[in-house]
C-alpha positions in Angstrom: 117.1 81.9 115.8 117.2 85.2 113.9 115.2 86.4 110.9 114.5 89.7 109.0 111.9 92.1 110.5 110.1 95.0 108.7 109.4 98.2 110.5 106.8 100.7 109.3 107.7 104.2 110.6 104.7 106.4 109.8 105.8 110.0 110.6 104.4 113.5 110.3 105.8 114.4 106.9 106.8 111.0 105.4 106.3 107.3 105.7 109.2 104.9 105.8 109.6 101.2 105.7 112.9 99.6 106.8 114.0 96.0 106.6 116.4 94.9 109.4 118.2 91.6 109.0 118.6 89.1 111.8 121.7 91.1 113.1 119.6 94.3 113.3 121.4 95.8 110.2 119.4 97.9 107.7 119.2 96.1 104.4 116.3 97.8 102.7 114.6 101.2 102.9 111.6 102.8 101.3 110.5 106.4 102.0 107.9 108.7 100.6 106.6 112.1 101.7 103.0 113.1 101.6 101.1 116.4 101.6 100.4 118.6 104.5 97.0 120.4 104.5 96.4 123.7 106.3 92.7 124.5 105.9 92.9 127.5 108.3 95.6 129.1 110.5 96.6 126.7 113.2 94.8 123.7 111.5 96.9 120.8 110.2 95.4 117.7 108.4 96.6 114.6 106.6 94.9 112.6 103.8 94.5 109.1 105.3 94.3 107.5 101.9 97.6 109.1 100.9 99.1 107.8 104.2 97.9 104.3 103.3 99.2 104.5 99.8 102.6 105.6 101.0 102.7 102.8 103.5 102.0 100.1 100.9 104.4 101.7 98.4 107.3 102.0 100.9 106.9 98.5 102.2 107.1 97.1 98.6 110.2 99.3 97.9 112.0 98.3 101.1 111.4 94.6 100.3 112.7 95.1 96.8 115.8 96.9 98.0 116.5 94.1 100.5 115.9 91.5 97.8 113.4 89.7 100.0 109.9 88.6 99.6 107.0 88.9 102.1 107.4 85.2 103.0 111.0 85.9 104.2 109.8 88.5 106.8 109.2 87.1 110.3 107.0 90.0 111.4 106.1 93.7 111.0 106.5 96.3 113.7 104.6 99.6 113.4 105.6 103.0 114.9 103.7 106.2 114.2 103.2 109.9 114.8 101.2 110.0 118.1 98.0 111.9 118.9 96.9 112.3 115.3 93.2 111.5 115.0 91.7 109.2 112.3 88.0 108.3 112.0 86.8 105.7 109.5 83.9 103.4 108.7 84.1 100.1 110.6 82.9 98.0 107.7 84.6 99.6 104.7 87.6 101.2 106.2 86.8 104.4 104.4 87.9 107.6 106.2 85.1 110.0 107.0 87.4 113.1 107.2 91.1 113.9 106.8 93.2 113.1 109.9 93.6 115.9 112.4 97.3 116.1 113.1 98.9 116.4 116.5 100.2 119.9 115.7 96.6 121.1 115.1 95.5 123.9 117.5 91.8 124.2 116.5 90.6 122.9 119.9 92.5 125.4 122.1 89.3 127.2 123.1 87.6 124.0 124.1 90.7 123.0 126.2 90.5 126.4 127.9 86.8 125.9 128.7 87.5 122.5 130.3 90.3 124.1 132.3 88.0 126.9 133.5 85.6 124.2 134.7 88.3 122.9 136.9 88.6 119.6 135.1 92.4 119.5 134.4 93.5 118.0 137.8 91.3 115.0 137.4 92.3 114.5 133.8 96.0 114.7 134.7 95.5 112.2 137.6 94.0 109.6 135.3 95.9 110.2 132.0 99.2 111.9 133.1 98.5 114.5 130.4 97.4 118.2 130.4 94.3 119.7 128.7 96.0 120.8 125.5 95.0 120.6 121.8 98.1 118.5 121.3 96.3 115.4 122.5 93.7 113.4 120.6 90.6 113.6 122.7 89.4 117.2 122.0 90.2 116.7 118.3 87.9 113.7 118.2 85.2 115.6 120.0 85.6 118.4 117.4 84.9 115.9 114.6 81.9 114.4 116.3 80.5 117.9 116.8 81.2 119.4 113.4 80.7 116.6 110.9 77.1 116.1 110.0 75.6 112.8 111.2 78.9 111.6 112.6 77.8 111.4 116.3 74.8 109.1 115.7 76.9 106.9 113.5 79.5 106.7 116.2 76.9 105.8 118.8 75.6 103.0 116.5 79.2 101.7 116.2 79.3 102.4 112.4 82.4 104.6 112.6 85.5 104.1 114.8 88.4 106.2 116.1 92.0 105.4 116.2 95.5 107.0 116.1 97.5 106.2 113.0 98.6 102.8 114.2 95.0 101.7 114.5 94.2 102.9 111.0 97.1 101.0 109.5 96.4 97.9 111.5 92.8 97.9 110.3 93.9 98.3 106.7 96.7 95.7 107.0 95.1 93.0 109.0 91.4 93.9 109.4 91.7 94.0 113.2 90.6 97.0 115.3 93.3 97.4 117.9 95.9 99.8 119.3 98.7 99.6 121.8 99.0 101.1 125.3 101.4 103.8 124.3 99.2 105.3 121.7 96.1 104.8 123.8 97.8 106.7 126.6 98.0 109.9 124.4 94.3 110.3 123.8 93.0 111.9 127.0 90.6 108.9 127.2 92.8 106.2 128.8 93.4 105.7 132.5 97.1 104.8 132.6 96.8 103.3 136.2 93.9 101.0 135.4 95.1 100.5 131.9 91.7 100.9 130.3 89.4 103.4 128.5 87.7 105.6 131.1 84.0 106.2 131.0 84.2 109.5 132.9 86.7 110.9 130.4 84.6 109.7 127.5 81.6 111.4 128.9 83.5 114.6 129.5 84.5 114.8 125.8 81.3 113.2 124.5 83.1 110.2 122.9 81.0 107.0 122.5 82.9 103.9 123.9 81.8 102.0 120.8 84.4 104.0 118.8 87.4 102.8 120.8 89.8 100.0 119.9 91.0 97.0 121.8 94.2 97.9 123.7 97.1 95.5 123.6 100.7 95.1 124.8 103.4 96.6 122.6 104.7 93.1 121.6 101.5 91.3 120.8 99.4 89.6 118.0 97.8 92.3 115.8 96.8 89.8 113.1 98.5 89.2 109.7 98.5 91.2 106.6 96.2 90.5 103.7 98.3 88.2 101.4 97.2 90.3 98.4 99.1 93.4 99.6 102.7 92.1 99.6 102.5 88.6 98.1 102.1 86.6 101.4 100.7 87.2 104.8 103.1 88.8 107.3 102.3 88.8 111.0 102.1 92.2 112.7 103.6 91.7 116.2 104.8 95.0 117.5 103.3 98.5 117.8 104.4 101.7 119.7 104.1 105.4 119.4 107.2 107.0 117.9 108.7 108.4 121.1 108.1 105.2 123.0 109.6 103.2 120.1 112.7 105.4 120.4 112.9 104.6 124.1 113.0 100.9 123.1 115.3 101.4 120.2 117.8 103.1 122.5 117.5 100.1 124.9 116.4 102.4 127.8 114.9 99.5 129.7 116.2 100.4 133.1 114.7 103.0 135.4 116.7 106.2 135.3 117.7 105.9 131.6 116.9 108.9 129.4 116.5 109.3 125.7 116.0 112.4 123.7 114.9 112.5 120.1 115.8 115.6 118.0 113.7 116.2 114.9 111.6 119.2 114.1 111.0 119.3 117.8 112.5 117.3 120.7 111.0 114.7 123.0 112.8 113.5 126.1 111.6 110.5 128.1 112.9 109.3 131.4 112.1 105.6 132.3 110.7 105.6 135.8 110.1 101.8 135.9 106.9 100.5 137.4 106.4 103.8 139.3 103.9 106.2 137.9 105.4 109.5 138.9 103.1 112.5 139.0 105.0 115.6 137.8 105.1 118.7 139.8 106.9 120.5 137.1 104.5 120.4 134.1 106.0 117.2 132.6 103.8 114.5 131.3 103.4 111.1 132.9 103.1 108.5 130.2 103.4 104.8 129.5 106.9 103.9 128.2 105.9 100.4 127.2 104.0 97.3 128.3 105.6 93.9 127.8 104.0 90.6 128.9 101.4 92.6 130.9 104.1 94.5 132.9 104.0 98.3 132.4 106.9 100.7 132.6 106.1 104.4 132.9 108.0 107.5 131.9 108.2 111.2 132.5 108.1 113.1 129.1 109.0 116.6 128.1 108.2 118.0 124.7 110.1 120.8 123.0 108.2 122.2 120.0 111.3 123.7 118.2 114.6 121.9 117.9 115.6 121.1 114.3 113.0 123.7 113.3 115.4 126.4 114.6 118.0 125.2 112.1 115.3 125.2 109.4 114.6 128.8 110.3 118.3 129.7 109.8 118.1 128.1 106.3 114.6 129.0 105.1 113.7 132.1 107.1 117.0 133.9 107.3 118.9 132.3 104.4 122.2 132.2 106.2 122.9 128.5 105.5 122.1 126.4 102.5 121.7 123.1 104.4 121.4 122.0 108.0 125.0 120.6 108.2 126.4 124.1 107.8 124.9 125.3 111.1 127.6 123.8 113.3 130.4 125.0 111.1 129.0 128.6 111.1 128.5 128.5 114.9 132.1 127.7 115.4 133.0 131.1 114.0 130.8 133.0 116.5 132.4 135.8 118.6 132.9 134.1 122.0 132.5 137.5 123.8 128.9 137.9 122.6 126.1 136.1 124.5 123.1 136.0 122.1 120.1 134.1 123.3 117.4 132.8 121.0 114.1 131.7 122.7 112.6 129.8 119.8 109.0 130.1 120.7 107.8 130.2 117.1 104.7 128.2 118.1 104.8 128.8 121.8 106.9 126.9 124.4 106.3 123.3 125.4 107.5 121.7 128.6 108.0 122.7 131.3 106.4 126.1 130.4 103.4 125.1 128.3 102.8 128.7 127.0 101.1 128.4 123.7 100.7 132.2 123.3 104.3 133.4 123.7 106.4 134.0 120.7 110.1 133.8 119.8 112.6 136.4 120.8 116.3 137.3 120.4 118.3 138.8 123.3 121.8 140.3 123.5 122.2 141.3 119.8 124.7 144.1 119.0 126.0 145.8 115.9 128.6 143.0 115.8 125.9 140.2 115.8 125.9 138.3 112.5 125.1 134.9 111.0 127.6 133.0 113.1 126.2 134.3 116.4 122.6 133.5 115.3 123.6 129.9 114.3 125.3 129.5 117.7 122.2 130.8 119.5 119.9 128.5 117.5 121.9 125.4 118.4 122.4 126.4 122.0 118.6 127.0 122.3 118.1 123.3 121.8 120.6 122.4 124.5 119.1 124.9 126.9 115.6 123.7 126.4 116.8 120.1 126.9 118.4 121.3 130.2 115.1 122.6 131.3 113.5 119.2 130.7 116.2 117.2 132.4 116.3 119.5 135.4 112.5 119.1 135.8 112.9 115.4 135.6 115.5 115.4 138.4 113.1 117.5 140.5 110.2 115.1 139.9 112.1 111.9 140.4 115.1 111.4 142.7 116.2 108.3 140.8 117.2 110.5 137.8 120.7 111.4 139.0 123.9 110.8 137.0 122.2 111.2 133.7 123.7 109.8 130.5 121.5 111.0 127.6 121.0 108.7 124.7 120.1 110.7 121.6 118.6 110.0 118.2 117.0 112.0 115.3 118.4 114.0 112.4 120.0 116.8 114.6 122.3 114.3 116.3 124.4 114.2 113.1 125.8 117.6 114.2 128.8 117.1 116.4 128.7 120.8 117.4 125.0 120.5 118.6 125.8 117.3 120.5 128.9 118.7 122.2 127.0 121.8 123.2 124.2 119.6 124.6 126.8 117.7 126.7 128.3 121.0 127.9 125.0 122.5 128.9 123.7 119.4 130.7 127.1 118.7 132.3 126.5 115.1 131.4 127.6 112.6 128.8 125.6 112.4 125.5 125.7 109.0 123.7 124.9 108.8 119.9 124.1 105.3 118.7 125.5 103.6 115.7 122.0 102.9 114.3 120.5 106.2 113.4 117.0 104.8 112.7 116.3 104.2 116.4 112.5 104.6 116.3 112.2 102.0 113.5 114.6 99.7 115.4 112.4 99.9 118.5 109.3 98.9 116.5 111.3 96.1 114.8 112.6 94.8 118.2 109.0 94.6 119.5 107.9 92.6 116.5 111.0 90.4 116.5 110.8 89.7 120.2 107.1 88.8 119.9 107.8 86.6 117.0 110.5 84.8 118.9 113.2 85.5 116.4 115.1 88.4 118.1 116.6 88.5 121.6 114.8 89.5 124.8 115.2 93.0 126.3 118.4 92.1 128.1 120.0 90.6 124.9 118.8 93.5 122.8 120.3 96.0 125.3 123.6 94.2 125.2 123.7 94.7 121.4 123.1 98.4 121.6 126.2 100.2 120.2 127.5 103.7 120.7 128.9 105.6 117.7 130.3 108.4 119.9 130.1 109.7 123.5 130.3 113.5 123.9 131.7 114.5 127.3 131.1 117.9 128.9 134.0 120.3 128.4 132.5 123.7 129.3 133.8 125.5 132.4 131.2 125.6 135.1 131.3 129.5 135.3 130.6 129.7 131.6 127.8 127.1 131.8 126.2 128.9 134.8 126.3 132.2 133.0 124.7 130.8 129.9 121.9 129.1 131.8 121.3 132.2 133.8 121.0 134.3 130.6 118.6 131.7 129.2 116.3 131.8 132.2 116.2 135.6 132.1 115.4 135.5 128.4 112.6 132.9 128.9 111.1 134.9 131.8 110.9 138.0 129.5 109.2 135.9 126.7 106.5 134.1 128.7 103.0 135.6 128.6 102.4 134.3 132.2 105.3 135.5 134.4 
């Protein structure tokens, strides 16, 4: 039996709703951007009411485009920007503050204090994460400490905390729940015991009464209020965006790797039921939990991927749209080796240097737009190489990598070929570009019993194109060597 599934993909800059038919084809799409708020330098916030309004509007638009009604939809799957913090009143659902976004750096000083107290090793042991403002816990602590009267209200259970999935679930179905992948990104969840941790809550001053019920990724999250879309629709799948992309790319077997290229880049390696502790500054995270069985992953985050192409367009003005970057790079002088270290907001894994800033190396009087475009696209491949190499060092089962990719940057044949060249490994681009939404849809369809199991879904995954490595090993080694030298000169801690 097959039936249509609706996926809600709530991202950092826009909300999308996508209807997939029973054959996993896209038949309806709604998308709407929303405002980004920057109250101070390094602070990033979202209006939760605007996120909710865009969610409702895009679902209605996707249904209309698909020429379907709510009663035709078997289930809804939700995927979301991770780590972003929402706090709202339990009884009314009213937000008490704008959401603090994952990009927000206001708690950097607090993270540094906790590190100075020697707490990071124990935090990493339990959560697989590092003490960094990127994660939810210190953002929530900031709200409790800086919003008048919020802490006593939280202790009384009047206000609750959740990532964006929890907020949407509460508004859609009235239930207070989250899934294990989003919970695992909060600095409050023990990924071995699979539960909220009292010691971590005490460390950050977070009352347990604020925390949601944690469920499998394919589970019962209630049904939507019939008044929203014309009929009640079961919500049966939830996963953070990067984990949803793992599922959408059908990376169910240990050793499979996916990499998502948007503004930044997130690479995840499925390590199966083994929780691998990284010795190379990668994150240990939950890939998914199905029927109570947890698969873990090693994750590396790159802060600047597509943003490097945006810099070419908006900062330098040398291209008019992203698609021109590859065409321009093809005209670069092959005798120039220009290296861009795109540390516009610091470097992520495996360096985690928030204070370093971007730098260009190797420029000459002959360096022009083509060489800069080539350097920008190569920087994405070189950063990915750093991640994959760290994964190989951390986990011996990660040999013979085939990288499955998704995200807007994968439309560039030049970028994907350069990625295969630098990795010396094949790169597979799927036929379905909306991989994150597809992962959320599969979770919902599987839980509802109308889509195939993991094995059947993996068998239906289709490749648009495989990019095979074609760069000579001497050229590759020289490029990687130049990159490592450039990064070493850029880091604040050498």
